[in-house]
C-alpha positions as CSV (number, residue, x, y, z in Angstrom):
1,M,0.0,0.0,0.0
2,A,1.4,3.4,-0.9
3,D,2.4,5.7,1.9
4,N,1.8,9.1,0.4
5,A,3.0,11.1,3.4
6,A,6.5,12.4,2.9
7,F,8.5,11.7,6.1
8,P,12.3,12.1,6.5
9,E,13.9,8.7,6.1
10,T,16.6,9.2,8.7
11,L,17.3,11.1,11.9
12,N,20.0,13.5,10.9
13,F,19.7,15.8,13.9
14,I,21.6,16.2,17.2
15,F,19.3,17.5,19.8
16,M,21.0,20.0,22.1
17,E,19.8,20.6,25.6
18,G,17.0,23.1,25.9
19,N,16.7,23.7,22.1
20,D,13.1,22.4,22.0
21,S,10.4,22.1,24.6
22,N,9.2,18.8,23.2
23,L,12.0,16.6,21.8
24,T,10.0,13.5,22.3
25,Q,7.3,14.6,19.9
26,K,10.0,15.5,17.3
27,H,11.4,12.0,17.6
28,F,8.1,10.5,16.7
29,M,7.6,12.9,13.9
30,L,10.9,12.0,12.4
31,I,10.0,8.4,12.1
32,G,6.5,9.3,10.7
33,M,4.6,8.3,13.7
34,K,3.3,11.6,15.2
35,E,0.0,9.7,15.9
36,A,1.7,7.5,18.4
37,Y,2.6,10.6,20.5
38,N,-0.8,10.4,22.2
39,D,-2.5,11.2,25.5
40,D,-1.5,7.8,26.9
41,L,2.2,8.5,26.3
42,I,2.0,12.1,27.6
43,R,0.4,10.7,30.8
44,K,3.3,8.2,31.3
45,M,5.9,11.0,30.7
46,K,4.2,13.2,33.3
47,E,4.5,10.4,35.8
48,G,8.3,10.8,35.5
49,H,9.5,7.2,35.2
50,P,13.1,6.7,34.2
51,S,12.1,4.6,31.2
52,I,8.8,4.0,29.4
53,E,7.4,1.2,27.2
54,H,4.7,2.6,25.0
55,N,2.4,0.2,23.1
56,Y,0.9,1.1,19.7
57,S,-0.8,-0.9,17.0
58,K,-1.5,0.1,13.4
59,Q,-3.3,-1.6,10.5
60,Y,-2.1,-1.5,6.9
61,E,-3.6,-3.0,3.8
62,D,-1.1,-5.9,3.8
63,G,-0.8,-6.5,7.5
64,K,-0.9,-5.3,11.1
65,S,1.9,-4.0,13.3
66,D,2.1,-4.2,17.1
67,T,4.9,-2.1,18.4
68,V,6.5,-1.2,21.7
69,F,8.3,2.2,21.7
70,H,11.2,2.3,24.3
71,L,11.9,5.7,25.7
72,R,14.4,6.8,28.3
73,K,14.5,9.9,30.4
74,S,17.6,12.1,30.3
75,A,19.2,12.5,33.8
76,T,20.3,16.0,33.0
77,T,17.4,17.6,31.0
78,G,14.4,15.4,32.0
79,D,13.6,15.0,28.3
80,Y,12.5,11.6,27.0
81,F,14.4,10.1,24.1
82,L,13.1,7.5,21.7
83,N,15.9,4.9,21.8
84,K,14.4,2.0,19.9
85,F,11.1,0.4,18.9
86,T,10.3,-3.3,18.8
87,M,7.8,-4.2,16.1
88,S,5.9,-7.4,15.5
89,A,4.4,-7.5,12.0
90,Q,1.8,-9.9,10.6
91,K,0.6,-10.4,7.0
92,D,-3.1,-10.6,6.3
93,G,-4.3,-14.1,5.8
94,S,-1.1,-15.5,7.2
95,G,-0.2,-16.8,10.7
96,E,3.4,-15.7,10.2
97,S,4.7,-13.0,12.5
98,R,8.1,-11.4,12.6
99,T,9.5,-9.4,15.4
100,H,12.5,-7.1,15.2
101,T,14.0,-4.3,17.3
102,F,15.0,-1.1,15.4
103,F,17.5,1.1,17.2
104,M,17.5,4.9,16.7
105,N,20.5,7.1,16.5
106,H,20.2,10.8,17.0
107,K,23.8,11.8,16.2
108,K,25.2,13.9,13.3
109,D,27.1,12.1,10.6
110,D,30.3,13.9,11.3
111,E,30.3,13.8,15.1
112,G,33.5,12.2,16.3
113,G,34.4,11.3,12.8
114,Q,32.3,8.2,12.9
115,K,29.7,7.1,10.4
116,V,26.2,7.0,11.9
117,K,24.1,3.9,11.3
118,D,21.0,4.2,9.1
119,N,17.7,4.6,10.8
120,F,14.3,3.2,9.9
121,T,11.0,5.2,9.7
122,Y,8.0,3.3,11.1
123,K,6.7,2.4,7.6
124,M,10.1,1.3,6.4
125,A,10.4,-1.0,9.4
126,F,7.0,-2.6,8.6
127,N,7.9,-3.0,5.0
128,F,11.2,-4.5,5.9
129,L,9.5,-7.2,8.0
130,Q,7.2,-7.9,5.1
131,G,10.3,-9.0,3.2
132,R,10.5,-6.0,0.8
133,P,13.7,-4.1,0.3
134,V,14.1,-0.6,1.7
135,H,16.5,2.1,0.7
136,H,18.7,4.1,3.1
137,S,19.5,7.5,1.6
138,K,22.3,8.2,4.1
139,S,24.4,5.3,2.9
140,D,22.7,5.0,-0.5
141,S,22.1,1.3,0.0
142,W,19.3,-1.2,-0.1
143,E,18.5,-3.5,2.8
144,R,16.4,-6.7,2.8
145,I,15.6,-9.1,5.6
146,K,16.9,-12.7,5.7
147,P,13.8,-14.3,7.3
148,K,15.5,-17.6,7.9
149,E,18.6,-16.2,9.7
150,K,18.4,-15.0,13.3
151,L,21.1,-13.1,15.2
152,Q,22.1,-13.7,18.8
153,N,20.2,-10.6,19.9
154,G,16.9,-12.0,18.5
155,N,16.9,-9.8,15.4
156,Y,16.8,-11.0,11.9
157,N,19.9,-10.8,9.8
158,S,19.8,-8.8,6.6
159,E,21.6,-8.3,3.3
160,R,22.8,-5.0,2.0
161,F,23.2,-3.8,-1.6
162,D,25.3,-0.6,-1.8
163,K,25.8,1.8,-4.7
164,A,28.6,-0.4,-6.1
165,Y,26.0,-3.2,-6.7
166,G,24.7,-1.1,-9.5
167,Y,20.9,-1.1,-8.9
168,N,19.6,2.3,-10.1
169,L,15.9,2.4,-9.4
170,G,15.2,5.5,-11.4
171,K,16.8,4.0,-14.6
172,V,15.0,0.7,-13.9
173,I,11.6,2.4,-13.7
174,D,12.3,4.0,-17.1
175,E,12.4,0.5,-18.6
176,Y,8.7,0.0,-17.8
177,S,5.5,1.5,-19.2
178,V,4.5,3.0,-15.9
179,V,1.9,5.8,-16.5
180,Y,2.7,8.0,-13.5
181,K,6.4,7.7,-12.6
182,G,6.7,10.8,-10.5
183,A,6.2,9.4,-6.9
184,L,6.9,5.7,-7.7
185,K,10.6,5.9,-6.9
186,E,10.2,7.5,-3.5
187,S,7.4,5.0,-2.6
188,L,9.4,2.0,-3.6
189,E,12.5,3.3,-1.6
190,R,10.3,3.2,1.5
191,G,9.6,-0.4,0.8
192,N,5.9,0.0,-0.2
193,L,4.1,-2.5,-2.3
194,Q,2.9,0.2,-4.8
195,K,-0.1,-0.2,-7.0
196,E,0.5,1.5,-10.4
197,K,-1.0,1.8,-13.8
198,F,0.8,0.3,-16.8
199,L,0.2,1.0,-20.4
200,N,-0.1,-2.1,-22.5
201,K,0.5,-2.5,-26.3
202,D,-3.1,-1.9,-27.0
203,G,-3.0,1.5,-25.3
204,Q,-5.0,0.3,-22.3
205,H,-4.2,0.9,-18.7
206,E,-3.7,-2.1,-16.4
207,E,-3.1,-1.9,-12.6
208,L,-0.3,-3.9,-11.1
209,Y,1.6,-4.0,-7.9
210,V,5.3,-3.2,-8.0
211,T,8.3,-3.8,-5.8
212,P,12.1,-3.6,-6.6
213,G,13.8,-6.7,-8.0
214,I,17.3,-5.8,-6.9
215,R,19.2,-9.0,-7.7
216,S,17.7,-9.2,-11.2
217,G,18.1,-5.5,-11.9
218,S,14.4,-5.1,-12.6
219,L,10.9,-4.5,-11.0
220,V,8.8,-7.3,-9.7
221,L,5.3,-7.0,-11.1
222,L,2.3,-8.6,-9.3
223,D,-1.3,-8.8,-10.5
224,L,-4.2,-7.6,-8.3
225,D,-4.2,-11.0,-6.6
226,K,-0.5,-10.3,-5.7
227,K,0.7,-13.2,-7.9
228,P,3.9,-12.7,-10.0
229,V,3.3,-11.7,-13.6
230,P,5.4,-14.0,-15.8
231,L,8.2,-12.4,-17.7
232,D,6.9,-13.6,-21.1
233,Q,3.5,-11.9,-20.3
234,Q,5.3,-8.7,-19.3
235,I,7.1,-8.7,-22.7
236,E,4.0,-9.7,-24.7
237,K,1.9,-6.9,-23.1
238,G,4.6,-4.3,-23.4
239,F,4.9,-3.6,-19.7
240,I,8.7,-3.9,-20.0
241,S,11.1,-2.6,-22.6
242,E,12.2,-5.1,-25.3
243,D,15.8,-4.7,-24.4
244,L,15.5,-5.4,-20.6
245,G,12.9,-8.1,-21.2
246,Q,15.2,-10.1,-23.5
247,K,18.2,-9.7,-21.0
248,L,16.1,-11.0,-18.2
249,K,14.8,-13.9,-20.3
250,Q,18.4,-14.8,-21.2
251,R,19.3,-14.7,-17.5
252,Q,16.4,-17.0,-16.7
253,Q,17.4,-19.5,-19.3
254,E,21.0,-19.5,-18.0
255,Q,19.8,-20.0,-14.5
256,Q,17.6,-22.9,-15.5
257,Q,20.5,-24.5,-17.3
258,K,22.7,-24.0,-14.3
259,T,20.1,-25.5,-12.0
260,T,19.7,-28.5,-14.4
261,V,23.5,-29.2,-14.4
262,E,23.6,-28.9,-10.6
263,N,20.7,-31.3,-10.2
264,K,22.4,-33.9,-12.4
265,Q,25.7,-33.6,-10.5
266,T,23.8,-34.0,-7.2
267,N,22.0,-37.1,-8.6
268,K,25.3,-38.6,-9.7
269,Q,26.9,-38.1,-6.3
270,T,23.9,-39.7,-4.7
271,E,24.1,-42.7,-7.0
272,K,27.8,-43.3,-6.5
273,P,27.6,-44.5,-2.8
274,A,24.9,-47.0,-3.9
275,D,27.0,-48.4,-6.7
276,G,30.0,-48.5,-4.4
277,K,27.9,-50.4,-1.8
278,K,26.8,-52.9,-4.5
279,Q,30.5,-53.5,-5.5
280,S,31.5,-53.8,-1.9
281,T,28.7,-56.3,-1.3
282,K,29.7,-58.3,-4.4
283,K,33.4,-58.3,-3.4
284,S,32.4,-59.5,0.1
285,Q,30.3,-62.3,-1.3
286,Q,33.2,-63.4,-3.6
287,Q,35.6,-63.3,-0.7
288,E,33.2,-65.3,1.5
289,S,32.8,-67.9,-1.2
290,G,36.5,-68.2,-1.7
291,E,37.0,-68.8,2.1
292,K,34.4,-71.5,2.1
293,K,36.1,-73.3,-0.9
294,T,39.5,-73.2,0.9
295,E,38.0,-74.6,4.1
296,R,36.3,-77.5,2.2
297,K,39.7,-78.2,0.5
298,R,41.4,-78.4,3.8
299,Q,38.8,-80.7,5.2
300,K,39.3,-83.1,2.2
301,Q,43.1,-83.1,2.6
302,G,42.7,-83.8,6.3
303,A,40.4,-86.7,5.6
304,G,42.9,-88.2,3.1
C-alpha cells in the first residue's frame, strides 16, 4: 500500500539541551509516527518514570503492526528520548509473524568522525518485516531481511546492496511502461508495495503491484491478486522494454540450465555410494565364497 506522506527517512539531527520544549514529539515525527505521541504516552511522561514502554498498533492494507516504543529519560534535562522500537508484523491471511528491534541514532554524521548507522522510519520497518527491500538515503544502499537467519540478539539478519552493486531504481523504472512515474521511486524506496497503472501494447491501462527486484536489476510485477506476472507476459503486453525483457529472459534460461546441471551432479553423487555399496557387497560375497572353498579343500586333505 502506498504511503503518500513524505516523512524524512533518517534522523540526521543532534538535539542540544533546551533547544526544543518537546524533543520526544519531534522524535516521533521524524519516524513518521506523530499519531503514536498520544495522551497515553503524555500521561506516562508526566509520571516521570526513568524509562517508558509505550504500546501502539497500526493496521495496513497488507498486515498489522504491534509495536513497543522504548523511551528513556535524560538524567540532565528530563527529556525523553526514543531509543528504539520493537515491532511485530503480521501479514493478512497468514499466521506468520516477525519481530525485530530497530535502534534509533540521534547523532550527526560527522560527530566524532564516525559514520552513523542508518535509521528506519516506522513504515520502512513494517515493509522490511514484510520482506520487501528498503532504501537508506544516508548510505545510498538497499537492505532486505533474511527471514531464515536470526542473530544472537533475536533480530533478523539482513543483506545490503550498496551503490557499487549497480541497482539504479530510477533507470529501472524508465524501462517499464508506468503511466505515472513521479512518486513511484520514493514510494518503492520506503519499501511500499505500490499499485501503479501500466500502459499495454493496445494503449489500455492495467493496474499492477510493484516492488524492486534488486538481484535481477528489474521490477517485480504482481497482479491484483498479488501473484507474480510471468516475464513472457510482461514482454507480450509491453509492460517492460524489449531490451531489458530479453536480457532478463536470457538470465532466466542461463539460471535454468545451471540448475539442471547442478541437479544432475547431485544425482550422480547420490548414486555413487549406492554403486559402491553394490560393488563392496559383491566383493564381500566373492571373498566369503573363496574362504568356504578353501575350508572345504582343507577338510578333504585332512580326511585323506
